[in-house]
N, C-alpha and C positions, 0 to 999 in steps of 0.2 A: 728682776731676774725674771726671764722668757718664761712664760707657763705660767705666771702668778696671778690669780685673779683676786680682788679687793672690794668689798660693798663695806661702805662705811655711812653709819646713819642715813640710808636710803629711805625717802616717802616719794610715794608718786599719787598723783591729784590727776583724776579724769573730771571734767565738767558734764554733766548730766544733761545740761542744754546750753543753748548759744545765749550768750548775753545780748541783751534787748537795750532799745535806746531808754528805756524807761530804768532798766537797772543801771546804765551810766548816768544818768540824771541823778539817780537817787545816790550813788556813789560819789559823785560831786559834792553833794550837801553833806556830805556826812565829814566831819573833822579827822576821824581816822578810821582805816579799813577796818573790818569787822574780821574774826579770826574766820580763816575760809574752813577750817574743822567743822565748825559750826553751821555754815551754809548749807541749806537742803540742797543745792542746785550741784553740788560736788560729790565727789565718793573718792575715799582713799584706799587705793588698789595695796600699796605698801606703806607700811607704818615703822619708821626706826629699825630698819633692817640692817645689821652688821655681820659680815663673817669673812674669812680668807679662806682661799682653795691654793694649798702649796703646789708647787711646781711638781709634775707627776703622780699627784694623787686625783682622787674622782669623788665628787660629793653630789647625793642624790637629793632632789627637792621633791616632797611629795606633801599632799594636802588634797582637799576638797576643791570641789568645783568653786571658781571664785575666789579661792584663798590667795592668789597673786602670784601663781607659778609662772604663767605665760610672760606675765608683767615684767618679772624678774630677769626672765630669760632674754627678753626683748632688749630691756636695760642693758645687760651684760654683753650682749650683740652690738650695743650703739644704734639700734634702732629707733631709740627714742633716748631722752633725757629726763633724768629724776628731778622732781620738784624741788627736792631738799637732798643734801647728801652728796658722796661723792663714790664714782665705780672707775677701778683700774683694771685693765686688762693687758698684760704686756705679752707680746707675740703674736703670731698668726693666729688668727680665730676662724673657725667655721662653725656652721650653724647648720644642724639636722633637723628642720622643721616641718609639720605638715601644713605651714603657711606659704610653702611654697618658696621658690628661689629670687624672687623680687625681679623678676624678668622684663624686659622691655618687649612688648608684643610685636612690635614690626619688626624687631631682630631675629635672625636666625637663631638655631638653638646653638650653633657653633659660634656664631657673633657675641650671643650671652656669655658663654664660655669666657671668650675673650675679655668681654668686658668686667666680668666679675673677678676675672684674675687680675686683670691691670688694678682694681680698686684695691688688691690683697697685694700689690707691688710686684707681682710673677712676672716675667720676661715673656714676649709672647712666643719666642721660640719653646720656650718651658712648656707653655701652654699647648703648642701644636703636637709636642712629644706625647703630651698626656691624652689629647684629645680622642684618640681611639679607644683607648681604654676606658673612659669615662662614657662615651657612648655605647659602649660593648654592654658596661655595666647595668647601664639604664635600660639596656635592650632598645635603643631608639638610632641604631646604625644609619637605616633609611629615611632618618627623620633630621638628620644633623643639619641640612640645609633649608630646612624649612622654616618659616616664621612662628614663630613659638605662639601667636594668637589662634593658629590652626591646630594646635596640640590640646588635647583634651587635658581635663584638669589632673587625671591620673599620670599624664606623660610627663607633664610640667612638674609633678611633684617628684616623680623619678630622675628625672632631669637634676631637679635641683639636690637631691641627696647624693646622686654620685659626683656632681660636681665638688659639694660640700667635703664628701669621702676621701676625694684625690687631690686636695691641694695641700697634703700635708701640713696639717695645722698643729700649732703647739699648745692651741686651746681647742677643746670639741666642745661644742653646745648642743645638747640632744633633747630634743621635744619627745613627750610622750609617746606621740603619735608619728614617730619616725620611720616606722615600717609601712608602707604601702605596695600594691602590687600583689601577684602572686606568691604562693609559699616560698618558690625559689628565689625570688628577690628579696623577700622579706630576710631570709636564711642568707642571701648575701650580706645584706646589711648588717646583722649582727655579727657575722665573721669579720667584717670591716671593723667594727665596733671594737671585739675582742682584741683585733690586731693593734689598735690603738693603745689599748690598754697595756697589751703586753711590751709595746714600745716606749712607756712612759708619758703617755700623751695627757695633759691635764684634762679633765673632764667635769663637767657640771650636767648632770640628767634630771629631766624631769620625767618621772614614771610612777605608776603606782604596782608596776611588777615586781613582787617582793623577791623574787627568787633571782631575777635580773639584776635588782639594786643590789643584792647580797653577793653577786657574783662580780660585780663590776666595780662597786663603790666602797671607800675606807669609811666615808661618813655619811649620814643624811639629816637634813634638816626639814622640820614639820612646820608648812606654814599655815596659819589659822588667822581669816578676816584680815591679811596681811600683817599679820604680826609673827613672829617666830614664838613656835610654842614649844619646841623641843630641837635640841642637836644632839647627834652622839653617835654611836654605833648603829646600822640600818636598822637591827632587830629591835633597838631600844626604841629607836623613832617609829617604826611601824607598831609597836606596842601602845605608844603615846596617841598615835592616831585613830587606833581602835578603839581608845577610852573615848577620845572625841566623838567618833561615830555613836558608841554607845550613849554616851551625854546629850545626843540630839533628841530632843521631844519627839512624841510621837506623830505631832503635827506636820514634822518634816517631810512627810510623803508628798509624792509630786502628781498631780491629775492631769492626765492629757486626753485630748480628743473630744468628742461631741457628747459634753454630759448630760445635755437635755435630750438627745436623740437616742442615747441607749436605753437599750429595754430593762435593763437591771442596774441597780446602784448597790455601791459596798458598803456594807454598815459598819462591818467589822471584821477583823482577822485574829483568830488564836491561834498560838504556835505552842503545841504540845499542852494544852489545856490552861495556858495561861491567859491572864487577862489582857485586854486591846493594851498596846504600847509598851508591854515588858519584854523585855529581852531575854529569853532562855537560855543557859549555857548547857550545851549538849556534848556527850561524848561521839565520837565518828561512827563507832559502831552500833549505837543506839538508835532505834526507829523513832521518826517524828512524824506528827499528825498536823497538819494546816487545817484549821475549820474557817471556812468564810461563809459569813451572814451577809445575804443580799437580798433585795427586796424588788420586786416588778413595778417598774414607772406606768406600765401600760400592760395590755393584753398582748401575750408574746407566745407564738407557737413553737420556735425552734430556736434558742439560742446558747452559745457556748460558753464556757468560762475556763479562761487559760491561766496556768499560774507557773512562773517561772523563778529558777534561782539563781542569784547572780551575787558575784562579788566585786566591787567596783563598777568596771563597764562590761566585764564578762559574764557572759549568761551562760551558767554552767549545766543548765537543763531547763527544759520547758516542756509543758504537757497540756493538752485540751481534753475537757470532759467528754466530747464527742468522740475522742479516740477510743475510748472505753464504753461506747454506746450510751453515755448520757446526755441526751439532748433535752433541753429545760423547756417546760411549757408550764406559764404561769398567767394568772389572772391580774390585773393592775392590784398593786397594794398587797399582793400576797408574798409572803417571807420565803424565801429560797436558801437553803441550808445544805451546803456540800464541805465533805471531806476530801483530802488527799493524803493517803499513808504512802509516808517513803520507808521502807522497811529496814533500810541499814543506808547511812547517809554518804560514808566514804570520803568525806570532805577534809581538808588540812584545818589547821587551827587558824582561826580569823573570825571576822564578822561578816554574817551574810543578809541580804536583803531580799524578801518575797516580793516580786512583781506580780499584780492580778489584771487580767484583760477580758472584757466583755466583747465577744461578737456575736452577729446574728446571721441565720443561713441565707435569708433573702437577698443580704447585701453581699459585697466583696470581702474577700477574707480578711481584709484591713481591720483591726479592731476598732469598736467605735468609741470605747472607753478604756483607759490605761492608767492603774494606780500603781506607781512606781514607790517602792519601799513602804508599801502596805505594812509590813512586818520585818523583824529583824530575829536572827538568833546567832548566837556565838558559839563556835566548836573550839574545843580545848583538847590536847593531848600532848605527849610526849615530843621534845625536838627529836629523839632518836627514831621516830617515824619516819623522817625523809623530809623533802621538800616539794614544792609542785603545790597547785591548785586541787589535786585530788589526793587521796591516800589510798591505796591498792594494798589489801593484807598479801603479805609476802613474808618467805623464809629464805634465808641463805645456806648455803651449804658447802661445804669444800668437799669435791669431787675428787679420788685418787684413782690414776690408770685413764 
C-alpha cells in the first residue's frame, strides 16, 4: 500500500579499514570465513532492526550519537543497502537532510531539479510548473541557472530541502538537521512539514526535539548502539532515552582542544554538593550550585572559565567568570576552586549536561580546553506545567469584559 515503510531484520556493517593483500591471502587459507561480527575491522551500525510505519502515520527515531539513526534513514531512502535484512518503502519518497541533495556540481540548480524529479518519475512539464515555487522557497531565484558547484554549502542545502518539500511525497524522511538558513527559512520548513502531517503523508523523523516529536509523531523508536532499545508513544521513548543517558558512566565526558596548552585542567565537578559522577535530581524552582575544581598547569596571569548548561545539542545558557569580574591568576600546581550559583533553574523536565571551558586572555577568544558533559543533573516536575525547553512560571486567568 502506498506510504508504507517496512524494515525487517536489518543489519548494516561498515568496514573500518580497507582489506589488504595480506587480509586476502589469510582468508584464502581459511577453510571457512570468520564471523564478521567478531572481526575488529568492522563496525555494526544497525543490528536486527525491525519495525513498520503504516500509511499516514509518523515515526520518530531518537538516540545518541552513533546509535544508527542517520544510517537507518539513508537505508530507507535507498542511498545504501543493508548487509542483511530487507527494507521496503512503497510510494514516492522525499528526504529532508542536512547531507544535501546529492547534486551534480556541473549542472545548474534548475537542471539538478529536473534530474532529481526524473529519478522520482515526475514529468518535465510538472517540474517546470513547480520550479518557480521551489527556488522562491529556497530564496535562490537569481541562482536557478548557476552551476551548483558555485553554490555555498548553505545554498545547496536550502535547494535540497526545497526540492524535497515540493515533490508531493507519499513518504517523507526528515533528518534532525533539516532546518538551515535564517529563522524565516526554518519557519517555512517547519510549516511545510506540518502541512504534510495534516495531509496524511507518512513520515519518519530523526530528531531530539521532544516538543516537535510529540507534535508530529504517533510513535517513537529509541536506538542504542544500533539496536532497538524502546518503541512506543513519544513520551515513553524519551523517558527510556533519559534513563540511558543517566546510566552512562562519568567517563562519558568528552575532552576537546589543546589539553597540553591549557593553563588550567579540570579535576572535578560537583553539582549541588553531590560527589563527582552523581546525577542529582532537582526541582525547576530550586537553586543549584556547580562547584569546579581545577589546577594550574603553569603560571597564568589571566584565565577565564566558562560554564554552559545544555540539553542534547542545545546550549540553554552560558556564562564566563570574567563577566562578573573573576579573572584567574595562579601559580603552577596551585588549586583553583570556583562556584557558579543558579538561583532558579526554570528548566523543563529532562536530563541536562554541564560543559566547562578554559580560556586565556592573551590568546583568541576560542577556548583552549572544553570538557563536554563534565557533569549532569535531572529536572523533574509535573507535565501540567507545559512543554518546551524552559519553564516559565505563569498564571492563567479568565477575564470578563
